[in-house]
C-alpha positions, 0 to 999 in steps of 0.5 A: 214446692224432683226439688230445687237443687242447690248447687251449694249449701247457700240458700237464696229465696230466688230460686224459689220465688223469681222463677214463677213469672216473668221477671219485670224491671224495677223501672217498668214495675215495682220498687222498695217494700214499704216496709224496708227501705234498700240499702242507699244506692243499690239498683233494683235488679229484677222484682216479683210480687205474687198476690198469693204464694209460698215461700220457704224460709230458711230457720236452721243450720245448712247441710248438702242440700239446702238448710235442715230447718224451714218454715213454709209461709203462704201469703203476698210474696214479695222478691227483691234483687237489689245491686247494692254499690261496689266497695260495700262490705257484706256486714255493712249492708247486712248490719244495715238491713238488721237495724232497718227490720230491728227498728221496725218491731221484727224478731230474728228467727235464724241468721247465719254467716259465711261457711253457716250459711253454705259454700261457693254460690248457688245458680237459679236454673229459672234465671239462667245466672250463675254466681259466687258467694265469697263473703255471705249473710242470711237472716229470716225475721218475722214481725207478729201482727194481728192482722197477719204475721210479715216474714223477711228473709235477706240473703247479701252476696259479696262477689256479684254484691247482691242483697236479695229481700223476700217479704211475705204478708201471711194471710190465707188463700181464697177458699172454696174456689174448688168443689169435690163431687163424690159421683165425680170421683167415682167416675173417674176412679172407675175410669182411671183408676185414680182422682185427684182432690183439691180443697184439702187445705192444711196449716202451714208445714203442718199436718192439722187440717183446716176447717175449710177442708170439710166440704172435700172430706164430706164427699170422699166419706160419701164416695166410700159409703156409696161404694162400700167395697172399695178401698183406697190408697191415699196418697199425698203429693207435693210441690218441688219446693223445699228437699226431697227427703222433708216433702215425701214425709210431709205428704205421707203424713199429710195423707195419714191424716187425711185417712185419720179424719175419714175414720174419726170424724166420718167413720169410715173403716180404717182397713179401707184407708192406706195412706202414703205420699211420694212429695214431688216425685209425681207432678201433674203439671210444670213447677215452674210457675205458681199455677203448676204448683198448686196443681201439684200440692193435692192428694190423689185417691188410688184405688187398691 
């Protein structure tokens, strides 16, 4: 992905990632990720793994709504909540993880400590716990690989003695599962005044439309050719992962990118299209699950 509101400046990827499916205990499922072992003596308190999801990783300083800059990465997500032994300092735990990542070939993208990461701790509305970080450190790092990059976010929090580790193995989602039909779009617009379009894909955190979107764009163009008097608002929608302002801006830019593609590639008159976006403000499903967030990430065609 209404946004995931941080109670403080601190960001934990558990808010975005642990909330999407039932949390299982480590005794039932999971364990350390092969690329990053736990700090010695730590216990796994919660574990999540999704074959395909979106993570929002901090790559910039914090403000009152969370981190000012973030990186959206899609792929296989593993998120682990570790409780490390009492008496260990935040710096000691952090440095051990950092050393492991550097030895593994990872390159840091962003690091912060204490007030730079945010004040006061955070709450997770899905896991129903609230904690305060007296000391904290963040690290986001990347391992570049030909078979797909790997991203890691680490958040070490003193107060509850927790280390939250999120690992994203970047990979494309299986495409071709959603088809768009011009006649179906026409019928839906005639019946309700609007139609949702899935199957338009963008590069991560970008307005660049992927080639896999051609089938959907062709059908929208066919709709407009078949209905020469039809004018459309192209409206972008997002899930609620990230800040409201960022998501609204991204949805507007993506909607306009769709309009530009229709005019330049399919020769649809520009005056028949107006691009805008509402970010996460008009969900069609709960953002509390990966499936719901996927439904909320869409383009809508609205009759003018």
